[in-house]
C-alpha positions in Angstrom: 0.0 0.0 0.0 2.8 2.3 0.9 4.6 1.7 -2.4 1.4 2.3 -4.3 1.0 5.7 -2.6 4.6 6.7 -3.1 4.6 5.6 -6.8 1.4 7.6 -7.4 2.9 10.7 -5.8 6.1 10.2 -7.8 4.3 9.8 -11.0 2.3 13.1 -10.7 5.2 15.0 -9.2 7.3 14.0 -12.3 4.9 15.6 -14.7 5.9 19.2 -13.9 9.0 21.2 -13.5 11.9 18.9 -12.3 14.8 20.4 -10.4 17.9 18.7 -9.1 16.3 18.6 -5.6 13.4 16.7 -7.1 15.6 14.2 -9.0 17.5 13.6 -5.7 14.1 12.4 -4.1 13.0 10.6 -7.1 16.3 8.6 -7.4 16.2 7.9 -3.7 12.7 6.4 -4.2 13.6 4.5 -7.3 16.8 3.0 -5.6 14.7 1.9 -2.6 11.4 0.7 -4.1 11.9 0.4 -7.8 12.7 -2.7 -9.9 15.0 -2.6 -12.9 13.0 -4.1 -15.9 15.1 -3.1 -18.9 17.0 -0.3 -20.6 16.1 2.4 -23.2 18.4 4.7 -25.3 17.6 8.4 -25.7 18.9 10.4 -28.6 19.7 14.1 -28.6 20.4 15.4 -32.1 23.4 17.9 -32.2 23.3 21.3 -33.9 25.6 23.1 -36.4 27.8 26.0 -35.1 26.1 29.4 -35.9 29.5 31.2 -35.6 31.1 29.4 -38.7 27.9 28.1 -40.2 29.0 24.5 -39.8 32.2 25.0 -41.7 34.7 24.9 -38.8 36.4 28.1 -40.2 35.9 31.5 -38.6 34.1 34.0 -40.6 33.5 37.0 -38.3 33.5 40.4 -40.0 35.2 42.2 -37.0 38.0 39.6 -37.0 41.4 40.8 -38.5 43.2 37.5 -38.6 43.3 34.9 -41.4 39.9 33.7 -42.7 41.4 30.1 -42.4 41.5 30.3 -38.6 39.8 27.5 -36.8 36.4 28.6 -35.3 36.9 29.3 -31.6 33.3 28.4 -30.8 33.2 24.8 -32.0 37.0 24.0 -32.2 36.8 23.5 -36.0 34.2 20.6 -35.8 31.4 22.7 -37.3 29.2 21.3 -34.6 28.2 23.3 -31.6 26.6 20.2 -30.0 27.5 16.7 -31.1 24.8 14.0 -31.3 24.4 12.5 -27.9 23.0 9.2 -26.6 22.0 8.5 -23.0 21.5 5.1 -21.7 18.4 5.0 -19.5 17.4 2.5 -16.8 13.8 1.5 -17.2 12.4 1.1 -13.6 9.2 -0.3 -12.4 7.8 1.5 -9.4 4.3 0.5 -8.4 2.3 0.3 -11.6 4.4 3.1 -13.2 7.5 3.1 -15.3 10.2 5.6 -14.7 13.6 6.3 -16.4 16.9 7.0 -14.7 20.0 8.1 -16.8 23.0 5.7 -16.5 25.7 6.9 -18.8 26.1 9.3 -21.8 28.0 8.6 -25.2 28.5 10.1 -28.6 29.6 7.0 -30.3 26.4 4.8 -30.7 24.7 3.9 -33.9 21.8 6.3 -34.8 19.4 3.3 -35.3 19.8 2.0 -31.8 17.9 4.6 -30.0 14.4 4.1 -28.7 13.5 7.7 -27.5 14.2 10.8 -29.4 14.7 14.0 -27.5 13.3 14.9 -24.1 10.6 12.9 -22.6 7.5 15.2 -22.4 5.0 14.9 -19.6 1.7 16.7 -19.6 1.5 18.3 -16.1 -1.5 16.9 -14.0 -3.5 18.7 -11.5 -1.9 16.7 -8.7 1.6 17.6 -9.6 2.3 20.5 -7.1 0.7 18.8 -4.2 2.4 15.5 -4.9 5.8 17.2 -5.1 5.1 19.1 -1.9 4.3 15.9 0.0 7.4 14.0 -1.3 9.6 16.9 -0.3 8.1 16.9 3.3 8.7 13.2 3.5 12.1 12.8 2.0 14.0 16.1 2.1 15.6 17.3 5.4 14.6 20.8 6.4 12.4 21.2 3.4 9.8 23.2 5.3 12.3 25.9 6.2 13.5 26.1 2.6 9.9 26.0 1.2 8.8 28.9 3.5 11.9 31.0 2.4 11.3 30.5 -1.3 7.5 30.2 -1.4 5.1 33.1 -1.6 7.4 35.6 -3.1 5.1 36.3 -6.0 1.3 36.3 -6.5 -0.7 33.8 -8.6 -3.4 35.6 -10.4 -5.2 32.4 -11.2 -4.5 30.0 -8.4 -6.3 26.9 -9.8 -4.5 24.4 -7.5 -4.2 23.9 -3.7 -0.6 24.9 -3.9 -1.5 28.1 -5.9 -4.0 29.1 -3.1 -1.3 28.3 -0.5 1.2 30.4 -2.4 -1.1 33.5 -2.1 -1.8 32.9 1.6 1.8 32.8 2.4 2.4 35.8 0.2 -0.1 37.8 2.2 1.5 36.7 5.5 5.0 37.5 4.4 4.3 40.8 2.6 1.4 42.2 4.7 0.5 45.7 3.5 2.9 45.4 0.6 1.3 42.3 -0.8 0.5 42.4 -4.6 -3.3 42.8 -4.3 -3.0 45.7 -1.8 -0.1 47.3 -3.9 -2.3 47.1 -7.1 -5.2 48.6 -5.2 -3.2 51.6 -4.0 -1.9 52.2 -7.6 -5.5 52.2 -8.9 -6.6 54.7 -6.3 -3.7 56.9 -7.2 -4.4 56.5 -10.9 -8.1 57.6 -10.5 -7.6 60.3 -8.0 -9.8 63.3 -9.3 -7.7 66.4 -10.1 -8.8 69.8 -8.5 -9.9 72.1 -11.3 -8.0 74.9 -9.5 -4.7 73.2 -9.9 -4.9 72.9 -13.6 -2.3 75.1 -15.6 -4.6 76.3 -18.3 
């Protein structure tokens, strides 16, 4: 039952923005409760160097040296990023499958990859609350860090529990300088009627 709950939380937390702190929690969970069921290869296509247009030779107009000089951006390869392959462990955690990077290389055959580019996840409505619970459970001193970083801004449309909680913390931390009160003061200043006697004409 515990694994079922944790895997559900991890699945939804994994659909949103993923920081290094989240990956630390995720990897801890996968190492403890996950089961290795196979491997996948992820392929990232490289890109040509814009400085030399993929030629490897420098062509800058402001450069006064020889036009046969090697491009200092790509080192003469003509590629700003080389093709890259990442070996991923496929891990079963509860009823969900997760991937964990194992090693990276540039020497694999192009036909051998199973995943191209980044794995995209559509964020679910349980994403924020799931991440919040996981951090409370598995990151030491998380609440102190959370309160320091949380509530600095104002969410105009807080359509989740975390969104509403963010605005409550913002009101507590900012007091009279909270965004809604500040905007209200600006509106009052903007629409203050002008005394006709003060007009310069």
